[in-house]
C-alpha positions in Angstrom: 93.9 -180.6 -20.3 95.8 -179.0 -23.4 99.8 -180.6 -23.6 102.3 -179.0 -25.6 105.9 -180.4 -26.4 108.6 -177.7 -28.2 111.2 -179.9 -29.1 114.7 -179.1 -31.3 114.9 -175.4 -29.0 117.7 -173.7 -26.9 116.1 -173.2 -23.7 117.6 -170.2 -21.1 117.3 -171.9 -17.7 120.0 -170.2 -16.1 120.8 -173.1 -13.9 124.5 -172.9 -12.6 126.5 -175.5 -14.7 124.6 -174.9 -17.5 122.6 -171.6 -18.1 121.4 -172.8 -21.6 120.5 -176.4 -22.3 119.4 -177.8 -26.0 116.4 -180.0 -26.1 112.8 -180.2 -25.0 110.3 -177.6 -22.9 106.6 -180.0 -22.1 104.0 -177.2 -21.0 100.2 -178.6 -19.6 97.6 -175.7 -19.7 99.2 -173.2 -18.3 102.3 -174.8 -16.1 106.1 -175.5 -17.7 105.9 -179.2 -16.6 109.3 -181.0 -18.0 112.5 -179.6 -19.6 115.7 -181.4 -20.5 117.6 -182.4 -22.9 116.4 -185.5 -23.6 112.7 -185.2 -25.4 110.2 -188.0 -24.6 110.2 -191.0 -26.9 106.6 -190.7 -27.8 105.0 -187.7 -29.1 101.5 -189.4 -27.8 99.4 -187.6 -25.8 100.0 -184.3 -27.0 97.9 -181.6 -28.3 100.8 -179.6 -30.1 104.5 -180.3 -30.9 106.3 -177.6 -32.0 109.6 -177.8 -34.0 112.1 -175.2 -32.3 114.8 -175.3 -34.8 116.3 -171.8 -34.7 114.5 -170.7 -31.7 115.9 -169.5 -28.0 113.3 -169.2 -25.8 113.8 -167.8 -22.6 111.4 -166.4 -19.5 109.4 -163.4 -20.5 110.5 -160.0 -19.9 109.1 -158.1 -16.5 109.3 -154.3 -16.6 108.9 -152.8 -13.2 108.3 -149.6 -13.6 105.7 -148.1 -16.7 102.8 -145.2 -17.4 101.8 -147.1 -20.4 99.2 -144.5 -21.6 101.8 -142.6 -21.9 102.6 -144.3 -25.1 100.6 -141.3 -26.7 103.2 -138.5 -25.8 106.2 -140.6 -27.3 107.9 -137.4 -29.1 106.0 -135.0 -27.6 108.7 -133.5 -24.9 112.4 -134.7 -25.4 115.8 -133.2 -24.0 114.2 -131.5 -20.8 115.1 -132.0 -17.2 112.4 -134.0 -15.3 110.8 -130.8 -13.7 110.4 -129.0 -16.3 109.5 -132.1 -18.2 106.6 -132.8 -16.2 105.4 -129.3 -15.6 105.5 -127.6 -18.9 105.0 -130.6 -21.3 103.4 -133.9 -19.9 100.8 -132.3 -16.8 99.2 -129.9 -18.7 98.2 -132.5 -22.0 97.7 -135.5 -19.5 95.4 -133.2 -17.7 93.2 -133.5 -20.5 93.0 -137.3 -21.3 90.0 -138.7 -21.5 89.3 -142.8 -20.3 89.3 -143.4 -24.3 93.1 -141.5 -24.8 94.4 -144.2 -21.9 92.8 -146.8 -23.1 94.3 -146.4 -26.6 97.6 -145.3 -25.4 97.6 -148.5 -23.4 96.7 -150.4 -26.2 99.3 -149.3 -28.1 102.4 -150.0 -25.2 100.8 -153.7 -24.4 101.8 -154.5 -28.7 104.9 -152.6 -28.9 105.8 -154.5 -25.1 104.3 -157.9 -25.8 105.4 -158.3 -29.5 108.9 -157.8 -27.9 108.6 -160.0 -25.7 107.7 -157.9 -22.4 105.3 -160.9 -20.8 104.6 -159.0 -17.6 104.8 -154.9 -16.7 103.3 -152.5 -13.5 101.3 -149.9 -14.2 100.9 -146.8 -12.2 98.2 -144.0 -14.0 95.1 -142.9 -14.0 91.4 -144.3 -15.5 92.8 -147.8 -14.2 89.7 -149.9 -15.0 90.9 -149.3 -18.6 94.1 -149.9 -18.3 93.4 -153.5 -16.4 90.3 -154.1 -19.4 93.5 -153.6 -21.7 95.2 -156.2 -19.9 93.0 -158.6 -19.5 91.8 -158.4 -23.2 95.6 -158.6 -24.6 96.7 -161.8 -22.6 99.3 -160.3 -20.4 99.8 -160.5 -17.0 100.4 -157.3 -14.9 100.4 -155.6 -11.9 98.2 -152.2 -11.9 97.9 -149.6 -9.4 95.9 -146.1 -9.5 98.8 -143.2 -9.0 97.6 -140.7 -6.5 98.7 -136.9 -6.5 97.7 -135.1 -4.0 98.4 -131.8 -4.6 94.6 -130.8 -4.7 91.8 -129.7 -2.8 90.6 -132.6 -0.2 87.4 -133.2 -1.2 89.5 -134.1 -4.8 92.5 -136.3 -2.5 88.9 -137.7 -1.2 87.8 -139.0 -4.2 91.1 -139.9 -5.5 91.8 -142.3 -2.8 88.8 -144.0 -3.1 88.8 -144.6 -6.6 92.6 -146.0 -5.9 91.0 -148.1 -3.1 87.9 -149.6 -5.4 90.1 -150.2 -8.2 92.9 -152.2 -6.2 89.9 -153.6 -4.6 87.9 -154.9 -8.1 90.8 -156.5 -10.0 93.2 -158.0 -7.8 93.3 -161.6 -8.5 91.5 -160.7 -11.5 92.0 -162.3 -15.6 92.8 -165.5 -14.3 95.3 -164.7 -11.7 97.3 -162.6 -14.0 96.2 -159.1 -13.0 97.4 -158.4 -9.2 97.1 -154.5 -7.5 98.6 -152.1 -5.4 98.4 -148.7 -4.0 100.5 -145.6 -4.9 101.0 -142.5 -3.4 102.5 -141.1 -6.6 105.7 -139.1 -5.0 107.2 -137.5 -1.9 107.2 -134.8 -3.7 103.2 -134.9 -5.0 101.4 -136.4 -1.6 101.5 -134.1 1.2 102.6 -136.5 4.4 98.9 -136.7 6.0 98.0 -138.0 2.2 100.6 -140.7 2.3 99.9 -141.9 5.6 96.3 -142.7 4.4 97.8 -144.4 1.5 99.4 -146.3 3.8 96.8 -147.0 5.9 94.7 -148.5 3.1 97.5 -150.6 2.2 97.1 -152.1 5.2 94.1 -152.5 5.6 94.1 -154.2 2.1 97.0 -156.2 2.5 98.5 -155.0 -0.8 102.1 -153.4 -1.6 102.9 -150.2 -2.2 104.3 -148.2 -5.2 105.8 -144.7 -5.4 108.3 -142.6 -7.3 111.4 -141.6 -5.1 115.0 -140.0 -5.4 114.5 -139.4 -9.3 116.6 -136.4 -9.7 118.5 -134.6 -7.2 116.3 -131.5 -7.3 113.4 -133.9 -5.9 116.1 -134.8 -3.0 116.9 -131.6 -2.1 113.5 -130.0 -2.2 112.1 -132.6 0.0 115.2 -131.4 2.2 114.2 -128.3 2.0 110.5 -128.8 2.5 110.0 -131.6 5.3 113.4 -131.6 7.0 114.3 -134.7 5.5 115.6 -136.3 2.7 112.7 -138.6 0.7 114.1 -142.6 2.2 113.8 -140.6 5.9 110.4 -139.0 4.6 108.9 -142.4 3.9 109.8 -144.6 6.3 108.6 -141.7 8.8 105.7 -141.9 6.8 104.8 -145.4 7.5 105.5 -146.0 3.8 107.7 -149.3 4.3 106.2 -151.0 6.7 104.0 -152.2 3.9 106.0 -154.3 1.5 107.3 -151.3 -1.0 108.7 -151.1 -4.7 110.3 -147.5 -5.0 111.0 -146.4 -9.0 114.4 -145.4 -9.8 116.3 -144.6 -6.5 118.7 -142.7 -8.3 119.9 -140.3 -5.1 120.8 -142.4 -2.6 123.8 -142.3 0.7 125.1 -145.3 2.0 122.8 -145.0 5.3 119.5 -144.6 2.6 120.3 -147.8 1.2 121.6 -149.7 4.6 117.6 -148.3 5.4 116.0 -149.7 2.1 117.6 -153.4 3.1 116.2 -153.4 6.1 112.9 -153.0 5.0 113.0 -155.0 2.1 112.2 -152.1 -0.4 113.0 -153.1 -3.7 114.1 -150.9 -6.2 112.9 -150.6 -10.2 115.7 -148.9 -12.0 115.0 -147.4 -15.6 118.3 -146.4 -17.1 116.6 -145.7 -20.5 114.6 -142.8 -18.4 117.3 -141.6 -15.9 119.9 -141.3 -18.9 116.9 -139.3 -21.4 115.9 -136.9 -18.5 119.9 -136.4 -17.1 118.4 -137.5 -13.8 121.5 -139.6 -12.5 122.7 -143.2 -12.8 121.6 -144.7 -10.1 123.8 -146.5 -7.3 122.9 -150.5 -8.9 126.5 -152.6 -8.1 126.0 -150.6 -4.3 122.4 -151.4 -4.1 122.9 -154.9 -5.1 126.0 -155.7 -3.4 124.0 -154.4 0.3 121.4 -157.1 -0.8 118.9 -155.0 -2.1 116.7 -156.5 -4.9 117.1 -154.3 -8.4 115.0 -154.7 -11.2 114.5 -153.1 -14.8 111.7 -150.7 -15.6 111.0 -148.8 -19.0 109.1 -145.9 -17.1 107.1 -144.6 -19.8 107.8 -144.1 -23.6 107.6 -140.2 -23.4 111.0 -140.5 -21.2 112.3 -143.2 -22.5 110.9 -143.6 -26.3 110.5 -147.3 -26.2 109.2 -149.8 -24.1 112.4 -152.4 -25.8 113.2 -154.4 -22.1 116.2 -155.8 -24.1 117.3 -152.7 -24.6 117.3 -151.7 -20.7 119.4 -155.0 -19.9 121.8 -154.1 -21.9 122.1 -150.0 -20.6 121.9 -151.7 -17.0 124.6 -154.1 -17.7 126.5 -151.3 -19.6 126.6 -148.0 -17.8 127.4 -149.4 -14.6 130.8 -150.7 -16.1 131.5 -147.2 -17.6 130.8 -145.3 -14.3 132.7 -147.5 -11.7 135.5 -148.2 -14.2 134.7 -151.9 -13.3 133.9 -154.7 -16.3 132.2 -157.1 -14.1 129.9 -154.1 -12.4 126.7 -155.7 -13.7 127.8 -159.2 -15.6 125.3 -160.0 -18.3 123.9 -162.7 -16.5 123.0 -160.4 -13.8 121.5 -157.8 -15.9 119.4 -160.9 -17.6 118.0 -161.6 -14.2 116.9 -158.4 -13.4 115.1 -158.4 -16.3 113.7 -161.4 -15.4 113.5 -163.6 -12.6 114.8 -160.5 -10.2 111.6 -158.7 -11.6 108.8 -161.1 -11.0 110.4 -161.4 -6.9 110.4 -157.6 -7.4 106.5 -157.9 -7.5 106.1 -160.9 -5.6 105.3 -163.0 -8.3 106.4 -166.5 -7.1 105.8 -168.4 -9.9 106.9 -166.8 -13.4 110.9 -165.1 -14.7 112.1 -168.8 -14.9 112.0 -171.6 -16.9 111.6 -174.5 -14.7 108.9 -177.3 -14.2 106.0 -176.3 -12.0 106.5 -172.3 -13.2 103.7 -170.9 -15.0 104.2 -170.8 -18.8 105.5 -167.6 -19.7 107.9 -167.6 -22.0 109.2 -166.1 -25.7 111.4 -167.8 -28.4 113.5 -165.1 -29.8 114.9 -166.2 -33.5 118.7 -166.6 -33.9 119.1 -167.9 -37.3 120.3 -164.0 -37.9 123.6 -163.0 -38.2 124.0 -161.0 -35.1 123.2 -164.4 -32.8 126.8 -165.6 -34.8 128.8 -167.2 -34.2 127.2 -169.8 -31.2 129.0 -168.4 -28.0 127.2 -167.4 -25.6 123.7 -167.3 -25.8 123.2 -164.8 -22.6 125.9 -162.7 -23.5 123.7 -162.3 -26.5 120.7 -161.8 -25.4 121.9 -159.0 -23.5 124.5 -157.1 -26.1 123.1 -157.9 -29.3 119.1 -158.7 -29.1 116.4 -156.2 -29.8 112.9 -156.5 -29.2 112.5 -157.1 -32.8 113.9 -160.5 -32.6 111.0 -161.7 -30.8 109.0 -164.4 -32.6 106.5 -166.0 -30.3 105.0 -165.3 -26.9 103.3 -167.5 -24.3 101.3 -166.0 -21.7 99.9 -168.3 -18.8 100.3 -171.4 -21.4 98.5 -168.9 -24.0 100.3 -168.2 -27.1 99.8 -164.6 -27.3 102.6 -163.6 -30.0 102.9 -166.5 -32.8 104.9 -165.4 -35.8 105.8 -162.1 -34.3 102.3 -161.4 -34.9 100.0 -160.6 -31.8 96.8 -162.6 -32.0 95.0 -160.9 -28.9 94.5 -157.4 -30.4 93.8 -155.6 -33.6 97.0 -153.8 -34.1 95.6 -151.7 -37.4 92.8 -150.4 -34.4 95.1 -149.3 -32.1 97.9 -147.3 -34.6 94.6 -145.3 -36.0 93.3 -144.7 -32.6 96.4 -144.2 -30.9 97.3 -140.9 -33.8 93.3 -140.1 -33.3 93.8 -139.6 -29.8 97.0 -137.6 -30.0 96.2 -135.1 -32.8 93.0 -134.6 -30.8 95.0 -133.5 -27.4 97.4 -131.7 -29.1 95.3 -129.9 -31.7 
């Protein structure tokens, strides 16, 4: 049984009386066993004792919406509206993606995420066995789902649903429990109603949550109304989607009535501020959602629409833009943005034992180098994390009790090979 002690560190516990404590944290196998101000008097019995001086330890960041393999298309289609971007730039080239492309696009994203302090991510894509194998190899934690687009002949719909179902069965609980799965109709505008109902039925049979895109752009909402006579929220409610635990991505264009429906069904919303701003999709009503009691987390979306996977940046954007549009400087305080990127992210994807530094929780945490000018003076470290820090400040990452990054170096992946292969994939796809 491996025991580790970290001493002389600063630890972000987010306890009300003392959000950051100076002291120690003890780990045993893949759990945090103790955390406090006074380290044990004896260092005997520990396999490793780490001096945490100059480091701030915090929960790993949780990215609740991503399409990891799309890192291969970073910079390929910028400054366009969502539907144009999808139809003219993304979908034509994604149609050429092979399993090999998905593998290296995903590994490229995992490398960026894990070195930048993200320990858990949600991924919706195709060739998901490749994604799952990349997660397993990297040591990351992930909630994975085969995103299904239903704009195809019935036999292709059947094949996609069968593949998504088999993937969900095969990988749920795998990689020592680090991988869980969901079912995913891509979006109301890419899946016919009867197809969504079939996906919901499978989610019931497998007892799995559902993840989908919803109300991302105004055009999408108006098109849905024109085609089905309902806005996306009522449409998905009618099709039974919310009869399963549900995580929706974006939720930008919502009415008061729709927010009340999401609250009633305990639908969770992944807020993707960077992607929504870049695609000019709009600004989600995050303060209204949170005031209504809807659980809101943060996601990057893909690095083709972001264009990075820096969750520190998403926390900062979430804290800033809602102040700007509301005129309320406390619309999303730093501490709330921090929770959206950590504990509320974990809760949003039904992970009960990650997202917080506390005894009994999984040892999923990161260390940030605070011995740098932008962390001085030593005032409010939660504020510094949200308003001043970036992914580049992360030096150590531990997931499920295993060191995945030490001293800024990823210990589980061959970085040079991944960069080389990802570039080759892009060149082939665009030749």
